[in-house]
C-alpha positions as CSV (number, residue, x, y, z in Angstrom):
1,M,129.7,82.7,78.6
2,E,126.3,83.8,80.0
3,N,125.7,83.1,83.7
4,K,122.8,80.6,84.2
5,Q,120.7,80.6,87.2
6,R,118.0,78.3,88.6
7,L,114.5,79.1,87.1
8,Q,112.9,79.8,90.4
9,K,115.6,82.3,91.2
10,L,115.1,84.2,87.9
11,I,111.4,84.3,88.6
12,A,111.9,85.6,92.2
13,N,114.4,88.2,91.1
14,A,111.9,89.5,88.7
15,G,109.7,90.3,91.6
16,V,106.9,88.1,90.5
17,T,106.7,86.0,93.7
18,S,108.9,84.4,96.4
19,R,111.4,81.7,95.4
20,R,109.3,79.1,97.2
21,K,106.1,80.0,95.5
22,A,108.0,80.1,92.1
23,E,108.9,76.4,92.7
24,K,105.4,75.5,93.0
25,L,104.4,77.3,89.9
26,I,107.2,75.4,88.1
27,V,106.1,72.0,89.4
28,N,102.5,72.8,88.5
29,G,103.4,73.4,84.8
30,Q,102.6,77.2,85.0
31,V,106.0,78.3,83.7
32,R,107.3,78.2,80.1
33,V,110.8,78.8,78.9
34,N,111.3,79.7,75.1
35,G,107.8,78.2,74.5
36,E,108.2,75.0,76.4
37,I,106.8,74.1,79.8
38,V,109.5,73.4,82.3
39,K,108.7,71.3,85.5
40,E,112.3,70.6,86.7
41,L,113.3,72.7,89.7
42,G,117.1,72.3,88.9
43,S,116.6,73.7,85.4
44,K,119.0,76.6,84.8
45,F,118.6,79.5,82.3
46,T,119.8,83.0,81.7
47,V,118.1,86.3,81.8
48,H,117.9,86.4,78.1
49,D,115.7,83.3,77.8
50,R,112.1,84.0,77.3
51,I,110.4,83.0,80.6
52,E,106.6,83.2,81.0
53,V,104.6,82.7,84.2
54,N,101.0,81.9,83.4
55,G,101.5,83.2,80.0
56,V,103.0,86.6,81.2
57,P,106.6,87.2,80.2
58,L,109.1,88.3,82.9
59,E,110.0,91.9,82.8
60,R,113.8,92.6,82.4
61,D,114.1,95.5,84.8
62,P,117.3,96.8,86.1
63,K,117.9,96.3,89.8
64,I,116.6,99.3,91.9
65,Y,117.3,99.9,95.5
66,I,115.4,102.8,97.4
67,L,115.7,104.0,101.0
68,F,112.4,105.6,101.9
69,Y,111.2,107.6,105.0
70,K,107.7,106.2,105.2
71,P,105.2,108.7,106.8
72,R,102.5,107.5,109.2
73,G,99.2,106.7,107.5
74,V,100.7,104.8,104.5
75,I,100.5,101.1,103.9
76,S,103.7,99.1,103.4
77,S,102.4,97.3,100.2
78,V,102.0,97.7,96.5
79,H,98.1,97.9,96.7
80,D,95.4,98.2,99.3
81,E,91.8,96.8,99.2
82,K,90.6,99.9,101.1
83,N,92.2,102.2,98.5
84,R,94.5,103.8,101.2
85,K,97.8,105.2,100.2
86,V,100.6,102.7,99.7
87,V,104.4,103.2,99.7
88,T,104.7,102.5,96.0
89,D,102.4,105.5,95.2
90,Y,105.3,107.7,95.9
91,F,107.2,106.3,92.8
92,T,104.6,105.6,90.2
93,D,105.5,108.6,88.1
94,I,109.2,108.3,88.7
95,I,110.2,104.6,88.4
96,E,108.7,102.3,85.8
97,A,110.1,99.1,87.3
98,R,108.0,97.0,89.6
99,I,109.3,97.6,93.1
100,Y,108.1,96.2,96.5
101,P,108.8,96.9,100.1
102,V,111.3,94.8,102.0
103,G,109.3,93.7,105.0
104,R,106.8,96.1,106.4
105,L,106.0,99.0,108.8
106,D,102.6,99.3,110.4
107,Y,100.1,101.9,109.0
108,D,100.7,104.2,111.9
109,T,104.5,103.6,112.2
110,S,106.9,105.9,110.4
111,G,110.5,105.5,109.4
112,L,113.0,103.7,107.3
113,L,111.7,101.2,104.7
114,L,113.7,99.7,101.9
115,L,112.1,99.1,98.4
116,T,113.6,97.0,95.6
117,N,113.0,94.6,92.8
118,D,115.9,92.4,93.9
119,G,114.4,89.2,95.3
120,D,117.7,87.8,96.5
121,L,118.5,90.8,98.6
122,T,114.9,90.8,100.0
123,N,115.2,87.3,101.0
124,H,118.7,87.9,102.6
125,L,117.5,90.8,104.7
126,L,114.4,89.1,105.9
127,H,115.9,85.8,106.7
128,P,116.0,85.3,110.5
129,R,119.4,83.7,110.6
130,N,121.1,86.9,109.4
131,Q,120.0,88.8,112.5
132,I,120.1,92.2,111.0
133,N,119.5,94.9,113.7
134,K,116.6,97.3,113.3
135,V,116.4,100.4,115.6
136,Y,113.1,101.9,116.8
137,V,112.2,104.9,118.8
138,A,109.0,104.6,120.7
139,K,107.0,107.1,122.6
140,V,105.0,105.2,125.3
141,N,102.5,106.0,128.0
142,G,103.8,105.9,131.6
143,V,107.2,106.4,133.1
144,I,109.2,103.4,132.2
145,Q,111.1,101.8,135.0
146,S,114.6,100.1,134.8
147,A,112.9,96.7,135.6
148,A,110.8,97.1,132.4
149,L,113.9,97.9,130.4
150,E,115.6,94.8,131.8
151,Q,112.6,92.7,130.7
152,L,112.9,94.0,127.2
153,R,116.5,93.3,127.1
154,H,116.2,89.7,128.1
155,G,113.2,89.0,126.0
156,V,109.4,88.9,126.6
157,K,106.6,86.5,125.4
158,V,104.9,87.7,122.1
159,N,102.3,85.4,120.7
160,G,103.6,82.5,122.9
161,K,107.2,82.9,121.8
162,K,109.9,84.6,123.7
163,T,111.7,87.4,121.8
164,A,115.4,87.4,121.4
165,A,117.7,89.6,123.5
166,A,117.3,93.2,122.7
167,K,118.8,96.6,123.5
168,A,116.6,98.9,125.3
169,E,117.6,102.5,126.3
170,L,115.5,105.2,128.0
171,I,116.0,108.4,126.1
172,S,113.8,110.8,128.1
173,V,110.8,111.0,130.4
174,D,108.0,113.6,130.6
175,Q,106.8,113.6,134.1
176,K,104.0,116.0,133.6
177,K,102.5,114.1,130.6
178,K,103.6,110.7,132.1
179,T,105.2,109.5,128.8
180,S,108.7,108.0,128.1
181,I,110.7,107.8,124.9
182,V,112.7,104.5,124.5
183,K,115.1,103.4,121.8
184,L,114.8,99.6,121.2
185,T,117.0,97.5,119.0
186,I,115.8,94.1,117.7
187,H,116.8,91.8,114.9
188,E,113.5,89.8,114.7
189,G,110.5,90.7,112.5
190,M,107.3,89.5,114.0
191,N,104.1,91.3,113.3
192,H,103.5,94.2,115.5
193,Q,106.5,93.0,117.6
194,V,107.7,96.3,119.1
195,K,104.2,97.3,120.2
196,Q,103.5,93.9,121.7
197,M,106.9,94.0,123.5
198,F,106.0,97.2,125.2
199,Q,102.5,95.9,125.9
200,Q,104.1,93.0,127.8
201,V,105.9,95.4,130.2
202,G,102.8,97.5,130.8
203,A,103.4,100.3,128.3
204,Q,101.2,101.4,125.4
205,V,103.0,102.7,122.2
206,I,101.8,106.2,121.3
207,K,104.1,106.9,118.4
208,L,106.7,104.6,116.8
209,K,109.4,105.2,114.3
210,R,112.1,102.9,112.8
211,E,115.3,104.9,112.6
212,Q,117.8,102.3,111.3
213,I,118.3,99.0,109.5
214,G,121.8,97.7,109.9
215,F,124.0,100.6,109.0
216,L,121.4,102.6,107.1
217,T,119.8,105.7,108.7
218,L,117.3,108.4,107.8
219,K,120.1,111.0,107.8
220,G,119.2,113.9,105.5
221,L,115.6,112.8,104.9
222,T,112.3,114.1,106.2
223,S,109.0,112.1,106.1
224,G,108.0,111.2,102.6
225,D,111.6,111.7,101.2
226,W,113.6,109.0,99.5
227,R,116.9,108.3,97.9
228,F,118.6,105.6,95.8
229,L,121.1,103.4,97.7
230,K,124.8,104.0,96.8
231,R,126.7,101.1,95.2
232,E,128.8,100.5,98.2
233,E,125.7,100.4,100.4
234,I,124.1,97.7,98.3
235,K,127.4,95.7,98.5
236,A,127.5,96.1,102.3
237,L,123.8,95.1,102.7
238,K,124.5,91.8,100.8
239,K,127.3,91.0,103.3
240,L,125.3,91.8,106.4
């Protein structure tokens, strides 16, 4: 028997919008299933039912999971109003399915970024309760002192909210240039969080790179490279 799922989940999984926004579309009568408007949030259907959002049928794309080494100077989005390069530009001639980044990295930040069309996995990885570690390496101005590292470890105020406990490790110091390289591990995802955390301890980020999400690393990749996730990696991500 075909597995039925809630309508809002099917819409989110197709990459149209988030599950919460899909619920609003349903309640507002903007969703049709097999030609009929459906407004009940508890309604369940299968991937083989004809689902239309604002008259546009859902695409039946196979699930795609990509690990991408984002270069600096690239936007973590599917489009940009200023016509700057976006991460999906790297895949337009290779992958026909509509994929989107899981979270974001700043324009001037490089490193590990996941892209997928799996809405469930995206929600899982971004939900604060799952506390999935993200490892950053930052080059900052000044010689970082142990007191500053302790502050980072115990949490600092960012936009009026104290950050959760973090791991902070001094990798190296350039006494001549007065710069430090620090590895910072956090599990939150506030906008510009890493840069603002360093700012709170008197350091300005010069260069920032995300090296790891959970157990996934950039091993074997250089800037602009990417690879498909392995089946066992996908399963492990869903269990994080």
